[in-house]
C-alpha positions, 0 to 999 in steps of 0.5 A: 756092416755096421753104421759106424764103419759105413760113415768111415768107409764113406768118409774115406771114400769122399776124402779120397774123391776130393783128392783126386778132383783137387789133384785133377784141378790143379794139373788142368790149372797148372797146364793151362795157366803154366804151359808155354804157348805152341809156337805158330812158326816154324823155321829151318835152316839150310846148312851152305857148303863151306866157304873160304875165308874172305868169301861170301856164302848164302844162308838159307832159311825157311819160315812156315806159319803153322797156325790157324790165323795170319801173322801180323808180322815176324820178328827174326833173331840171328845169332851169328859165330864170330868171324861171320857177317850178314849182308845187312842191305840198306832199307832191310829192318835188321840191326845188330844188338850185341854179341853172343857168348862166343863173341859173333853178332846178334842181329834182329828183324823186325818185319812189321810191314806187308814182308811179315805177313804170313797166311796159315800154312805159307812157307817162304824161303830167304837166302841171305849173303854172309861174309867169312872174315879173311883171317878165319881159319881153314878147315874149321867149323867157325860155329853155328848161325841160329835163327829164332822166328816169332810172330808179331802183333801191333809190332810187338812179340806174341812169344818169348823171342829168347827161348831157344828150345822150340821148333821156332829155332834152327842152327846150321854150322859154318865151316871153312874148307 
């Protein structure tokens, strides 16, 4: 093989190696810089039995800390279907923050005290009463209840509290008999 051909092959191989290296670095950086953080909290909602119009049911949700560190607090956002309300007790750090596009209430609960601290691997089950409006139609799915949980640090969310796609989000329907 002549030296001119060797130099051309060397340049092509060198350029290919640089392109592969740059491509690999871009993949690594884009994966690191732009990837959404893994949620450390998981939530599960247990679908309540059908609830009569004007009656009360219980929404059961389970929150698990799958992270390696304790949580400093927890933010729980709940989306309710129309004609369904949570029974918010005085002293519970929850408030109505608006309405969802379906016309149901949006509730946000900020547990920045000891009740929001969870050890790694710890799970907690909560039972929250809800009421169905007396004028709700019978024999219908009124809509889904959604719960989204994110950890807090210093009272501020450490994850996107609006992202409805992760394992920290659960949905269950509310029905009437």
